[in-house]
C-alpha positions, -999 to +999 in steps of 0.1 A: -495+200-643-474+170-634-448+173-607-419+149-601-400+144-569-363+138-570-351+103-565-346+096-528-310+092-519-303+056-507-296+054-470-259+050-464-250+060-500-223+084-487-209+056-465-209+032-495-191+058-517-164+063-491-160+026-487-156+022-525-130+050-525-112+034-496-113+000-513-098+015-545-069+030-525-064-002-507-064-021-540-034-001-551-015-006-518-023-041-506-010-061-535+024-043-532+028-047-495+054-075-500+076-049-519+073-025-489+083-053-465+113-062-487+124-025-488+120-023-450+142-053-444+169-043-469+170-009-452+172-024-417+200-047-427+223-028-450+222+010-443+252+023-425+235+021-391+216-011-399+220-045-383+246-056-409+259-021-416+294-032-406+294-061-430+320-047-455+319-045-484+284-060-489+266-034-468+286-006-485+273-017-519+237-027-510+232+001-486+243+027-511+270+044-489+302+028-500+331+045-518+339+027-551+376+036-549+378+019-515+357-012-522+369-018-557+337-035-571+332-020-606+301-038-617+274-019-598+256+013-605+273+044-591+267+081-587+287+111-576+284+121-539+301+145-514+316+136-481+312+158-450+343+178-461+328+186-494+350+163-514+334+146-544+337+108-547+320+080-566+294+062-544+274+030-550+237+036-556+226+005-538+191-009-533+176+013-506+173+046-525+162+033-559+135+011-543+118+038-524+123+064-551+113+044-582+102+008-576+075+013-549+058+043-565+059+027-600+043-005-586+015+015-570+010+035-602+010+003-624-016-013-601-038+018-601-037+020-639-045-017-642-075-014-619-089+013-642-079-001-677-061-034-673-026-039-687-027-010-711-037+014-684-010+001-662+017+007-688+007+043-695+003+049-657+039+037-651+053+060-679+034+090-666+043+085-630+080+084-639+077+120-649+061+128-615+089+110-597+118+127-614+101+161-611+103+160-573+128+155-546+107+133-523+093+098-526+062+102-548+037+078-533+008+102-531+016+113-567+016+076-578-018+070-562-033+099-582-014+098-615-017+060-618-055+058-620-058+091-638-034+079-666-054+047-668-087+066-672-072+090-698-060+060-718-094+044-716-111+076-729-085+080-757-091+044-770-129+052-771-122+080-796-112+056-824-129+024-812-141+005-842-125+030-866-091+015-871-086-003-904-077-040-902-040-046-899-032-013-882-045-021-847-011-029-832+005+001-848-022+025-835-024+010-800+013+010-794+021+044-807-010+060-791-001+046-757+035+056-761+027+092-772+001+096-744+026+083-719+052+107-730+028+137-728+016+127-693+052+121-681+061+156-693+030+171-677+038+152-645+073+165-645+065+202-648+030+205-634+019+174-614+051+168-594+054+203-578+017+203-569+019+169-552+051+179-535+032+209-520+003+187-509+027+162-493+045+190-476+012+204-463+000+171-450+034+165-434+032+199-417-002+190-403+011+157-389+042+174-375+020+201-358-002+174-343+029+156-329+045+188-316+013+198-298+006+163-285-026+161-305-019+130-326-040+107-303-071+127-313-069+110-347-084+079-330-117+098-327-119+095-365-100+063-372-117+039-347-153+046-358-142+046-394-128+011-390-161-003-377-179+012-406-153+000-431-143+035-439-107+033-427-090+024-460-095+059-474-077+074-444-051+047-439-040+041-474-048+076-487-029+095-460-011+075-434+007+050-456+022+076-481+033+099-453+045+071-431+067+057-458+082+091-464+087+096-427+103+061-423+127+069-452+139+100-433+140+089-396+139+051-399+104+045-386+069+060-385+042+062-359+016+067-386+018+029-395+004+021-360-025+045-358-048+021-376-029-012-374-025-014-335-044-046-325-048-035-289-082-017-290-099-046-307-082-071-284-095-053-253-131-053-266-130-090-274-115-099-240-142-079-223-169-099-242-150-131-232-153-123-195-184-102-192-204-109-223-235-131-225-249-156-250-235-160-284-212-130-281-195-145-250-192-179-267-176-167-299-153-140-284-124-163-274-120-176-309-122-141-323-094-130-300-070-154-317-081-144-352-079-107-345-047-106-324-026-132-342-043-133-376-046-095-379-082-097-391-096-066-373-130-070-390-137-099-366-145-075-337-166-050-357-199-069-351-193-069-314-191-031-314-221-029-337-241-049-311-233-022-286-223+011-303-213+026-270-182+004-272-169+029-298-159+049-267-137+019-257-122+016-291-114+053-292-100+053-257-078+023-265-066+038-298-058+072-282-038+054-255-018+034-280-010+065-302-001+085-271+023+058-259+041+057-292+042+095-294+057+099-259+083+072-261+091+074-298+076+041-310+069+033-347+072+008-375+097+005-403+071-004-429+033-010-430+020-039-409-004-058-431-024-075-418-025-057-384-015-088-363+009-088-335+032-109-356+033-084-385+036-055-360+066-073-344+084-078-377+078-042-387+089-028-353+120-050-347+142-035-375+141-001-356+157-017-325+148-037-294+139-005-275+115+005-302+099-030-302+094-028-265+077+006-268+054-008-296+045-038-274+038-014-245+014+006-268-004-026-277-007-037-241-019-003-228-044+001-257-058-033-250-060-027-212-078+006-216-103-007-242-109-037-220-116-017-189-139+007-206-157-021-224-161-040-191-178-011-175-204-008-203-209-046-204-214-049-167-238-020-166-261-038-191-253-074-181-285-079-160-307-066-188-289-086-214-293-118-195-330-111-190-337-102-226-311-124-243-307-095-266-270-087-262-261-102-295-292-088-314-280-062-339-316-051-346-322-045-309-289-025-308-301-003-337-334+003-320-317+011-287-293+035-305-322+053-321-340+055-288-309+071-272-307+095-301-344+104-297-352+102-334-349+079-364-317+078-384-316+073-421-283+055-419-296+032-392-328+027-412-307+013-440-288-009-416-321-021-400-334-030-434-303-051-441-307-068-407-343-076-413-333-091-447-305-111-429-329-125-404-354-138-430-350-173-443-329-180-473-351-190-502-343-194-539-352-214-570-317-208-584-293-237-587-264-230-564-230-242-575-208-212-569-207-194-535-185-165-529-176-147-497-169-111-505-152-084-484-132-053-490-099-068-498-110-104-507-087-119-481-087-124-443-122-124-430-139-136-462-113-164-465-122-176-430-159-175-437-154-195-469-134-221-449-162-224-423-189-230-450-167-255-469-163-275-437-201-275-432-206-288-467-180-315-461-196-326-429-230-327-446-215-349-474-223-323-501-200-321-531-200-301-563-203-266-547-174-242-552-169-220-522-143-192-526-136-157-515-131-125-535-129-087-531-162-071-538-146-052-567-137-085-583-173-099-584-180-107-621-216-118-622-209-156-623-217-161-586-248-179-576-248-169-540-228-141-523-221-138-486-211-105-472-211-086-439-241-064-436-223-031-442-211-044-476-242-061-490-253-030-510-220-028-528-220-065-535-256-063-549-245-035-572-218-057-586-241-087-591-278-082-588-288-116-601-272-137-574-286-145-540-272-123-513-268-134-477-259-108-451-242-119-418-230-102-387-200-124-383-182-144-410-170-169-384-202-180-368-236-174-385-268-194-384-273-184-420-247-210-431-270-238-419-298-224-440-275-223-471-264-259-465-300-270-462-310-254-495-281-270-513-289-303-497-325-301-509-313-292-544-290-323-545-318-345-531-341-333-559-315-343-585-312-378-570 
């Protein structure tokens, strides 16, 4: 009798799955952040209590609170409204309401549909989400994030039913009518069934957040968020929960603390400053530059390797995050719209529209979060400083993994996968493949990967090497044409799944890795061989 054992689950597969889910959610939100920013500024300027709320009659029309009979402008969209005395009058619709009710959810839905099934999926997703929007009384961001990809997927499955069976000359007729009919059906289904369900889910999540705020427990979210950031799992939480609820909250009260739970640059700043003053070796040398990139550039990924070197610093990140959230909860700080990226500049622009007092509270939350994470990090770094100087192992990720397992008392499957990646990263780069296209890949395809690509391009330029295209992409956009792909270690498995033929180089830090010199040397030898 022959027995077979089940295929072993790859270490870290759950983490990779959550990363992919978070990346998908982020892919729907991030391209549309400019629209959220535009809505935030329009709201801040032109609502009745906005900065330009007294600029009559412009604010009356754009803010959507003006009486048509008093203003006299007859060319704008209007609707019936009631004044406090119950008297009906004709009011301008303005920009604020339609943008948050229709524009922003439809943009998200269209992006989600396109991600699943290109333009055709985006069109059907937009139609379907319109039914969800008008079937509810609240901004339907969560509904758009679900209905958009779902409609795109259903469209894709529908097209497979008659793929290759349409008679020549009837393709456009079938494609247009099938998409239109499906969009109609999904819009009706969204109106009667989908909308009420999502409204109930949104209300439930909102109730949980309100309960956490009322009981002073909101800072406890940092226990989940800060470790999730370091493991690149934060997008699922941030864009799946905080952003939709935050936008809804901001539309009601003018700002939301939820936008700052993950975006506050304070915890990462404190950790990097601690390495600047109390670190050793390469970590100490690179930390000052990382401070500028993290705090002003908003690239939080830059401090993740420093935490991975010493996982105990997660305590510092959590303590700093809890301090920042608690400060905003106590003094009423929040942002008008999402801060993306999470730099102090973006945070300032998102906090200022809610008033100078709010801006000062937000600044205080950043300063206190950085102070607490700095002090906690300093304690841990000073405790191990003598050993780090003796072993010169403070920046060795493999040593940190071994130490973590020793502290735990047993081997960890997740750490075993990370150790394997580290061992691969420490081996010399070798390939017979001609390298002409190098891609730095990360979750969003911007920020940290763009910086890494810039560093390597400069190294090629100094080495006098031409003819190598160095770019950056999101992992989801890798298309198999890349010769060499550079990723941070936590993301290498996902990049390899997208392109298994390319060389894969794993690094701890996009900004400063000895692996870049190895890549430059390989390309130089290839060019010398062509000479």
